[in-house]
C-alpha positions as CSV (number, residue, x, y, z in Angstrom):
1,L,1.2,-11.8,1.7
2,V,1.3,-15.7,3.0
3,R,0.3,-15.2,6.6
4,F,-1.5,-12.2,7.5
5,A,-2.5,-11.9,11.6
6,G,-5.2,-9.8,11.3
7,A,-8.3,-8.8,9.3
8,K,-8.4,-6.8,6.4
9,I,-11.0,-3.9,6.3
10,W,-12.6,-2.6,3.0
11,V,-12.5,1.4,3.6
12,D,-13.5,2.1,0.1
13,G,-15.3,0.7,-2.9
14,S,-13.0,-0.3,-5.9
15,M,-10.1,0.9,-7.3
16,G,-11.0,-0.9,-10.5
17,T,-14.9,0.2,-10.8
18,A,-13.6,3.9,-9.8
19,L,-15.9,4.2,-6.6
20,A,-12.0,4.6,-4.5
21,W,-13.1,7.2,-1.8
22,T,-12.4,10.7,-2.6
23,S,-11.9,14.2,-1.1
24,E,-12.6,15.8,-4.8
25,P,-16.0,14.8,-6.8
26,M,-15.2,12.7,-9.9
27,E,-15.0,14.3,-13.1
28,G,-18.3,15.4,-15.0
29,T,-19.5,14.8,-11.1
30,D,-20.9,17.3,-8.6
31,D,-22.0,14.8,-5.5
32,H,-19.9,11.6,-7.0
33,F,-16.5,11.1,-4.2
34,G,-17.1,7.2,-5.0
35,S,-18.0,5.2,-2.0
36,H,-17.1,3.9,1.5
37,Y,-18.2,1.5,4.3
38,F,-16.7,3.7,7.3
39,D,-16.0,6.7,8.2
40,A,-14.1,8.0,11.1
41,L,-15.4,7.2,14.0
42,E,-16.5,4.0,12.8
43,L,-13.4,3.2,12.1
44,T,-11.9,4.3,15.4
45,D,-13.8,1.9,17.6
46,V,-13.2,-1.0,14.7
47,V,-9.1,0.0,15.7
48,E,-9.4,0.7,19.1
49,E,-10.7,-3.3,19.8
50,A,-8.5,-4.4,17.4
51,E,-5.7,-3.0,19.8
52,E,-7.3,-4.5,22.5
53,A,-7.7,-8.0,21.3
54,G,-4.0,-7.7,19.8
55,L,-5.3,-8.0,16.3
56,A,-3.0,-5.8,13.1
57,L,-5.4,-4.1,11.0
58,K,-4.6,-4.6,6.9
59,L,-7.3,-1.6,5.7
60,H,-7.9,-1.4,1.6
61,V,-7.6,2.5,1.3
62,N,-7.5,3.5,-2.3
63,G,-9.2,7.4,-2.3
64,D,-7.4,10.3,-0.7
65,A,-10.3,10.5,1.6
66,A,-10.0,6.7,2.7
67,V,-6.3,7.1,3.5
68,G,-7.3,10.4,5.3
69,A,-10.4,8.5,7.5
70,A,-8.3,5.6,8.4
71,L,-5.5,8.0,9.3
72,D,-8.0,9.6,11.3
73,A,-8.5,7.0,13.1
74,F,-5.6,5.2,13.7
75,E,-4.3,8.9,15.4
76,A,-7.7,9.3,17.5
77,V,-7.0,5.5,18.9
78,A,-2.8,6.1,19.4
79,A,-3.5,9.7,21.6
80,R,-6.0,7.7,23.8
81,R,-3.7,4.9,24.4
82,G,-0.4,6.1,24.2
83,G,0.6,4.6,20.6
84,L,-0.3,1.7,18.4
85,Q,1.1,-1.4,19.5
86,Q,0.1,-3.3,16.6
87,R,1.4,-3.4,12.7
88,H,-1.9,-2.0,11.3
89,V,-0.9,-1.8,7.5
90,L,-2.7,0.4,4.7
91,D,-2.9,-1.6,1.8
92,H,-3.2,0.2,-2.0
93,V,-2.5,3.7,-1.0
94,V,-3.3,4.7,-4.3
95,L,-4.1,8.6,-3.8
96,I,-3.0,10.5,-0.3
97,S,-2.2,14.1,0.1
98,T,1.4,15.0,1.1
99,A,-0.2,15.6,4.6
100,D,-1.2,12.5,5.1
101,V,2.3,10.6,3.7
102,A,3.6,12.6,6.8
103,R,1.2,11.4,8.8
104,M,1.6,7.4,7.7
105,A,5.4,8.9,8.4
106,E,4.4,9.8,12.0
107,L,2.3,6.8,12.8
108,G,5.0,4.4,11.9
109,L,2.2,2.9,9.3
110,P,3.7,0.9,6.6
111,A,2.1,0.9,2.9
112,S,1.7,-2.5,1.0
113,I,1.6,-1.4,-2.6
114,Q,1.5,-2.4,-5.9
115,P,3.0,-0.3,-8.5
116,S,2.3,-3.0,-11.5
117,H,-2.2,-1.4,-11.3
118,A,-0.7,1.4,-12.5
119,I,-0.4,0.5,-16.0
120,A,-3.6,-0.4,-16.4
121,S,-5.6,2.2,-13.8
122,A,-3.7,4.9,-16.8
123,L,-6.0,2.8,-19.7
124,G,-9.1,2.0,-17.7
125,N,-12.0,4.4,-16.6
126,V,-10.5,5.2,-13.1
127,A,-8.5,7.9,-15.1
128,D,-11.7,9.0,-16.9
129,A,-13.1,9.2,-13.2
130,W,-10.1,10.9,-11.9
131,G,-8.8,12.8,-14.2
132,A,-5.5,14.2,-15.3
133,A,-4.0,15.9,-12.0
134,R,-5.9,13.1,-9.6
135,M,-3.7,10.6,-12.5
136,E,-0.9,12.5,-11.9
137,R,-1.1,12.6,-8.2
138,S,-1.2,8.9,-7.9
139,Y,0.7,5.8,-7.4
140,D,3.8,8.1,-5.3
141,A,5.8,5.4,-4.4
142,A,9.0,7.6,-4.5
143,S,6.8,10.3,-1.4
144,F,6.6,6.9,0.6
145,A,10.5,6.2,0.2
146,A,11.5,9.9,0.7
147,A,9.7,10.3,4.3
148,D,10.4,6.9,5.4
149,V,7.2,5.6,5.5
150,P,7.9,1.8,5.8
151,L,7.3,0.0,2.1
152,A,6.2,-3.5,1.1
153,L,5.1,-3.9,-2.8
154,G,2.5,-6.8,-2.7
155,T,0.8,-8.9,-5.9
156,D,-2.5,-8.0,-5.0
157,W,-3.1,-12.0,-5.5
158,P,-5.3,-13.3,-7.5
159,V,-7.1,-10.4,-7.7
160,W,-4.2,-9.2,-10.3
161,P,-3.3,-11.7,-12.6
162,T,0.3,-12.4,-11.9
163,P,1.5,-14.1,-8.6
164,D,5.1,-12.4,-9.8
165,P,7.0,-10.3,-7.0
166,L,9.1,-9.0,-9.9
167,V,7.2,-7.8,-11.9
168,Q,6.4,-5.0,-9.2
169,V,9.8,-4.9,-8.9
170,W,9.8,-3.6,-13.1
171,A,6.7,-1.4,-12.3
172,A,8.4,0.3,-9.5
173,V,11.2,1.0,-10.9
174,T,10.5,1.7,-15.1
175,H,6.1,2.2,-15.0
176,L,5.5,5.0,-12.6
177,E,7.0,7.8,-14.8
178,G,9.0,10.5,-11.6
179,K,7.3,8.7,-9.0
180,G,8.6,5.5,-8.8
181,L,11.8,3.3,-6.5
182,T,15.4,2.6,-7.3
183,V,15.9,-0.8,-7.9
184,E,17.6,-1.4,-4.2
185,Q,14.5,0.6,-2.8
186,A,12.5,-1.6,-4.7
187,M,14.2,-4.7,-3.9
188,E,14.0,-4.5,-0.4
189,A,10.2,-3.2,-0.7
190,V,9.6,-6.8,-1.5
191,T,12.0,-8.8,0.7
192,A,12.1,-7.3,4.0
193,G,9.2,-5.1,3.4
194,G,6.7,-7.9,2.6
195,A,8.2,-9.6,5.7
196,L,7.5,-6.3,8.0
197,V,3.8,-5.9,6.8
198,A,3.1,-10.0,7.5
199,G,4.7,-9.3,11.0
200,C,7.6,-10.9,11.0
201,E,10.1,-8.9,11.1
202,D,12.1,-10.2,14.2
203,Q,13.0,-12.9,11.7
204,L,14.5,-10.3,8.5
205,G,17.5,-12.0,7.2
206,K,17.6,-14.8,9.6
207,L,18.1,-18.0,8.8
208,L,17.0,-20.3,11.4
209,P,14.5,-23.5,12.4
210,G,11.2,-22.5,12.6
211,F,11.8,-19.0,11.0
212,Y,9.5,-18.3,7.7
213,A,11.3,-18.2,4.3
214,D,10.9,-17.7,0.9
215,F,13.8,-19.3,-1.7
216,V,14.5,-18.1,-4.8
217,V,16.5,-18.7,-7.4
218,L,17.7,-16.2,-10.3
219,D,20.1,-16.6,-13.2
220,Q,20.7,-12.6,-13.1
221,D,20.9,-10.1,-10.0
222,P,18.4,-7.6,-10.5
223,L,20.5,-5.3,-9.2
224,D,23.1,-5.4,-12.3
225,M,20.6,-5.5,-15.2
226,A,18.9,-3.5,-17.2
227,P,15.3,-2.4,-15.4
228,E,13.6,-3.0,-18.5
229,S,14.9,-6.9,-17.9
230,I,13.7,-7.5,-14.6
231,P,10.8,-9.6,-15.1
232,E,12.7,-11.6,-17.3
233,V,15.2,-13.2,-14.8
């Protein structure tokens, strides 16, 4: 995202080092649940202060325990204040329970995800630490779309090696093995979805003086080509 009027907070440890905060212990252990920097009560105070200050928060949540703690905090503040006024965002949301997908939809919280990460995660220490069952439930973009959770596809640049958004479209459509998006859904998420999580929803679909815009010229229409070829346009 080029513009984000708020703060990014890491709730859990890095996905790449298999330290994402999970509700079940890592494979081969009884008491290693990853790492985290906040519990739900602490997060509630942070969300409350952000709402008071008019700031949107972007929470880094990889494991299902991290997502649950974040949603507990948002729900608590929403209940006290009669709803959330800021466009808060959950980033990555790699592993999430079915119940928490529904909670995100109820709160209107967008998910900013990076489908191409799934390709590397399946080959690294994350898969070893999480085991086959959790990996099967991870990177489920389709569940967000089915529940009408607002969805954005980001690149995670410069952490991830390419800033090309069409790589994320390609991965979302071709590499999520039954948990992916249609080309139309992915293109919507990478364009309008990106504007939404950046706080620019009032500018969607408009070209007017003073509005933000990126112009990209492609030699083919991604909606009319084979999904496997999308990164080539």
